[in-house]
N, C-alpha and C positions, 0 to 999 in steps of 0.2 A: 482649251478648257471647256468642260461640259457642266451644265447645271445638274444633271442627273445621269448616272450610268447604271444600266441594268446588266449585271455580269453573269456570264456562264448560264444562259437560259435556253431552253428548247423553244425555237421560234417557229410559229405557224404564221407565215407572212401575209396570208389573206388571198394569195393568188390561186390557191388550190394545189400548190406543189407540196412535196414532202417536207417535213420539218427538218431543221438543222440547229445545231447548238452554236451560239455565238454571243456577242455583246451588242448592246444598243446604247449609243450616247445621244442625249437630248440637250439641245441648246435653245433656250427660249421656248417657243411653241412648236418647234420642228424637231424631227429626227435628224441629227447631224451626221451620225455614222452608224452603219450596220456592219460589224466586223470586230475583230479582236482589238481591244483598247488597252493600251499599256499605261497611259498617263492617268493615274487614279488619285494622285495627291490633291487634297482640298475639295474633292468632288463628293457630292452626296451619292451613295451607292445602294442599290438593292441587289442582294444576292439571289440569283435565280436557280440555285441548285435544286433539282427535283421539281421545279415549277415550269409552267408553260407561259409563253407570251404570244398574244395575238393582237391584231388591230382591235380597237373598240368596236363593240357590236352596234349595228345600225338597225333600228326598229323601223322598217319601211311602212308599217301600218300601226300608227299610234293615234291616240285621241287625247293628247295632253294640252290642247289649245288654251283652255282656260285654267287648267290645273297648274300650269307653269307660272301663272300670275298669283295663284293662291299659295303655292309652296314652290318657290324656284329651285329648291334642292333636288326635286325629282327623285326622291329616295328610292321608290320601288324599281325604277329603271336603272339608275346609276349603280346601285348595289348588285344588279345583275350583270354589270359590265357594259351597259348601253351608254355609248358616248354621243350618239346622234339619233334623233327621232325625226320621222316624217309625219307631220300632223295635217289636220284638215281632211281626214278620210271619210268615206261613206257619205259624201255629199255635204257634210256639215263642217264649216270652218268658222273661226272666230272673226274672220274678215275676208273680203269686204262684206259689210252688213249695213242695212238701213231698214226703215219702215217697220212693219209689224214684227218680224223676227227680232229686230234690235230691241223693241220695247218689251217683248216677251222675255228675252234673255236678260235684259237689264233688271226686270222684276225678279226673275228666278234666281240669278246669281247674287243679287243683293240680299234676298231673303235667306238663301241657303248658306252663303259663304261670306257675306259682307263685301263682295267684290263689286267695285264700280266699273262699269263699261264706259270708257270715255272716248272711244274711237269709232270710226265708221269705215275708213279705208285701210288698205293693206299696210301702208307706211305708218299710219297712226298706231296700229296694233303692234307692229314690229318695234316701233320706238318705245312703246310701253314695256315690252319684254326687255329691251336693252337697258332701260332705266332701272328695272328691278334686278337685272342680272339673272343668270340661269346656270345650272351645274352641268348641262350638256349642250350639245349643238342642236339647233332646231331648223328644220326646213318646213315651209308652209305650202300646202296645196289650196286651191280655190274650191270651195264647196258649191257644187251646182245647186243643191237643195237650198242653201242659204242665199245664193244670188237670185235664184228664181223667186223665192218667197219675198226677198227684198224688193223686187221689181213689180210683182203681180200678186203677191199674197199666196196663200195655199188654196188655189182654186183650180178645179178641173176644167181647164179650157186651153185652147191653142193660143199661144201668145200672139198679140197683134204685131204688126211690123215695127211699131214704135217700141213696144216692150222687148222685142227681139233685138232691136238696135241698142237699147239700154243695156241688156245683158251682154251683148258683144263688147260694148265699151268698157264695162266693168271688168270683164275677163281680160281684155287686151291691156288695160291699165295695170292690172295686177301682175300679169306675166312680164310686162315691161319693167315693173318695179322689182321683179325678182322671185315671184312665185314659181315653184317648180312644175306646176301643171294644174290639172283640174280633177276633182273627184266627183262621183255621182253615187247617190244611194237610190237606185231604182226601186228598192223595196219600201222606201219611206216617202211620205209627202214632203213637198209637192212634186218631187221628181218622179214619183210613181204615176203622175198624170202626164209626164212628158213623153212625146213621141221621139223616136230615135233620130229623126231629121233635125230636131232642135239641138240635141246633144252633139250630133255630128258637126253641125255648123259652128258651134262654139269650140269644138275640138280642132277645127281647122286653124283657129287662131293659136291654140296651144301648140299644134304641130309646127307652125312656122317658127316657133322659138325652141323647137326640139324638146318640148315639155312632155310630161307623162300624163296619161289618162288612167286613173285608178277607179275601179267600179265594184260596188256591191250590187250584184246582178238582181234582176227582178224576182227571181225565184231560185232558191237553192234546193227546192224539193220537187213538187209536182210538175213544174214547168222549167225544170233545170236545163234541159236540152235546148228548148226554144230561147231561153235567156242567154245561154252561151252563144248561140248563133247571132242573137241581136247585137251583142257588144262586139263581136268579131266584124259584123257588117259595119258598125260605126267606125271601127278602126280602119277597115278597108276603104271606106268612103272618105274619111278625113285624113288618113295618112299618119295618125297619131300612134305613139307607143302605147300599147294596151297592157294594163296590169290588172288581172282579175284578183280581187281581194278575197282573202280567206276561202280559197277553193274548198268546197265540201259537197257531200251528198247528205241532205237533211231529211231524216225520217227513214225508218227501216225499209219502207216500200220503194225508196229511191236509191238504196245502196247499190243495186245492180246496174245502175246507169253509169258507173264510173268509167268503165272501159270505153263506152261511147263518148263520154266527155273528153277523155284523153285523145281519142281518134280525131275528134273535131278540132281540138286545139292544135294537135301536131300536124294535121293536114293543112291548117291555116298557116302555121309557121313555115311549112314546106312551100307554101304558095307565096311566101315573102312578107306575111303580116308579122309585125314585131310584137310578140306576145310573151309575157311572163306572168307568174302567179305568186301569191304568198299564202302561208298557212301557219297557224299556231298548233303546238303539239298536244292538243287536248280534244276530247270527243264531245264536249258540251259547248254550245254557243251561248252568247251573252248579248242581250239587247233589251230594250224597253218592253214591258208587258203589253203596252198598247200595240205592239207589232202583230199581235194575234188578230186584231180587228181588221175588217175589210177596208180596202183603200178608200172607198166612197164615204166612209164615216168621217174622214178628215177633210173632205171638200169644204173649204171655207176656213180651215184652221182648227186649232185645239179647242177654242171656245165653242165652236159649232159642234165639234165632236162630243164635247161634254153635254151639250144640250140634247144631242141625239141619244146619248146613253141614259139621260133622265126621262126621255119620252117613252111611255110604255109601249106604244105601237112600234116605233122604230127599234126600240130595245128588243122586242120580240122578233123583228125582221133580222136583226143582227144575230140573235140566238139561232134562228133557223139556218142561217148561212154557216155559222160556226159548227153547228151539229153536223152539217154536211162535210165540212173540211176536217173536223176532228171527231169522227164517230166513236172512237174508243175512249172510254172514261179513263183508261190507264194512262193516256197521254198526259193528263194533268197531274199525275203522280210524278212525272219526270220534268215538270217545270217548277223551279225553286225560286222563291222570292229572295232576291239578293240585297236590295236596299229600298228603304222607305224614307220619305222625307219627314212626315209628321210623327209626333210622339204617339198619337192616337193608335197607329197601326204598327208600331215598332216591334211588337211581339210576333209579328208575322214574318220577320226576317229569318231566313234559314229554313222556312217551312215550305212544303210543296203547296201548290194551288189547291189540290184535293184536301190536304190536311187543314189548311186555313179555312176552307169552306166547311169542313166537318166541325171545326172548333166553333164557328159562328152559326152552325146549323143552317147553312144556305146551300142552294144548289151551286154547282161549280161556276157557271157563267154569271149568275147574279153576284156571286162573290167577286169575280173579276171586275165586273162593271162597277160595283159599289166601291171597290178599292181604287180603281182608276179615277172615279169621281172625287173621292176623299183626297186623293193625292194629286189632283189636277194633272193626271196623266204621267206623273213622274214616279214610276215604279220600275226598278231594274230587276231583270229576271235571268235565270240560267236555264237553258234548255238542253236536256240530255237526249241527244237525237242522232248521234253519228256512230259510224263503225270504226273500231280501232284499226282493223286491217286496211280499210280504205284510207284512213289518215296516214298510215305508214307508206302506202303506195304513193300518195300525193307528195309527202315529204321527200321521197327518194327521187322524184323527177328532177332532171337537171335544169328545168326552167322554173323551179319553185324555190323561193327563198323563205326566210323566216320573218314573221311579223306577229307581234303580240296581240294586236287589236284591242289595246287597252290604253288608258291614260295613266300618268305617273301618280301613284298614291303613296301613302305611308302607313305605318302600323298604328299610329296614334294621331291625335290632333284632328283638325277639321277634315282632312283627307283620309282619316282612318275609320270613317263611319261605314256601317253596313258590312256585308259579307261579299266582297268583290270576287270575281272569277280568279282562280289561282294563277292564271296566265299573267295577271298584273304583276306578280312578284316572282314568277318562276320560269317564264318561257325559255330564256336563253341558257341558263344553267341546266334546265331539263333536257335540252337538246344534247349538250355535252355529256352530262352524267348518265341519264337514262338511255338515250337513244344512240349515243356513240360508245361510251364505255361499257354499259351493262348489256344492252340488247344488240349492239354492233349493227345497227340499222345502216349506218354508213361510216366511212372513215372520218376521223376527226378533222383532217385537212380539208375534206370536202364540206363538212358542216361549217367550219370556220369561213370558208369562201362564201357559203350561202348567207352568212350573218355579217359579212364585212364588205369585201370588194364588190361582190355581185350587186347588192343593193346600191352601193355608191355609183357604180357604173350605170345601173339601170336608171337612177333618178337624175344623174348628171352632177354628182357631188365631186368636185375636183380635189386632188391631192390628199385624199383620205381613203381609208379602207385597205391600205397596204403598208407593210413595214419596209419602207424604202428611204434612202437618203433624200432629204428635202421634203418628205411628206409631213403633214401635221402629226404631232405626237399625241394621238388618241389611242390608248393602249390598255390592254387588260392582262393582268398576271393572275393565273389561277393554278390551283393544285389539281392535277388531272385525276388523282386517286380519290379525292373526296368531294369534288365539286358536285353539288346537287341542289335541286329545288326542294324546299321544305313546305311550300304552300300546298294546302289541300282544299277540296271543296268544303269540308267541314271546318277547317281552320286555315283560311286563306292568307291571313295577314302575317306572314312569316318571311323574312328575308332569306335568301339562299346561303349556303355555306360553300367555302372553297374559293370564293372570289377574293383574292388577297389584296390586290391593288387595282385601282382604276385611275388612269391618267387622262385628263382632258386638256388638250392644247398645252401639253407640257406640265400641267399642274396636277399634283397628286390630289385626287378627289375622294377616293376610298383608300384607306390604309389599314391593313390587318382586318379587313371586313367592315370597318366603320367609316361612315361619311365624315370627311374632315370639315365640312361647311364651306368648302371652296365653291365659287361660282365663276368658273373659267370658261363656261360654254359661250357659244356665239350663235346669233341668228345667221344662217347661211342663205345666200341668194343665188338664183340662177344667173350665170354670166350673160 
């Protein structure tokens, strides 16, 4: 007897092989049978005629660490077909955390969301998630930026031997407790101040547990080539598996570097370095507006950065540096304000930096500095900076999988604020609908592999990502003729169409496109 039977459906099993039509029987949280099933009496059944079945999608690059506590239903992800997320990316994780970053985040999340941060270590955070329940499975990475700031603050200095020892103990404890690896955001403080030797040393601990090292490289623009070389050297020295996050060429003047990037990565792979990448299917990036400021502004933390922005002489020095980095005024036409915290500046959401400056009759850089001061550095922005052709070349590479680079949001409520990047709501259906069905960029079975078993294998997630007897029943049923993303940059808070059912650990979590309210997800740990 089965708890659920999916009958007569085209199965893309996640392996990258061609699809086949068959039945799937689910018992408890596992797939009990893949094959023709005759005993149907008394079983709940989903008819699969004209539909497709795949393993649940795995978002290898997510930022839902705190959002899962604010809204455990993870609406924008689950409705896309995502059944597993890998969080703690770009160097920032919800745990382990202590010291100044803990105090800053306690203040920020209490003010914005009413969320109390009651943990410091990895296990405390995981326990909090498990107590709340979640609608998808979740894997946690250790954020180097968070660990470094916890131990030594956001200071531009080489760690002492004592500070290095503390960071090593924190990383070792977390991976021993089940973290899947470590991430670093070299583009952000305080990891922007870290030398590669520091990161390599910590990754030797990760490598011993066969964990993964995910990295937002130092520069995706002017120093792209040097930044790729740097992280490959870290992988070579430490022996860790390297995952280059959201591989891109940022800025038209850097689009021509892509073939060189491919050559560097593929040469290293041929030399035995374990490298893969991920990418979202959009040509605009999304990060904080403060990312445009020089690294030295953040030496000492956010409060010091705000003091510098308020100091007329230092402010002028920052201006001069930004004039050199962004000489074209047109650049600021392509940076859109996505989300503001205070009511004072809410009208600026959805407007370009240049438009906002014009409205307030300020020059562009003064507008940016004043906005960051008003919002205490918490301004989200979208940067239109990438080539569509480059993006497609990246997506097609066999060592590139799909990651949304977003947290789980919703269309309303507290996580429905602002104008988030449409990748938050549309990444995975966009791959199937636009890039497989409409543009035929790659075959659907290849795309499914990139979104299911490939990331599971890469991260070390066991018994998921394939439709096989005995595997966990994380599954997506979709209509291949209509599945599409509906989120746009102008109107991003729209759920996709064509995702009929999402099953998480054997429990129907999306039915006829609507979330059932089920919270059958689990926190996964590295064995």
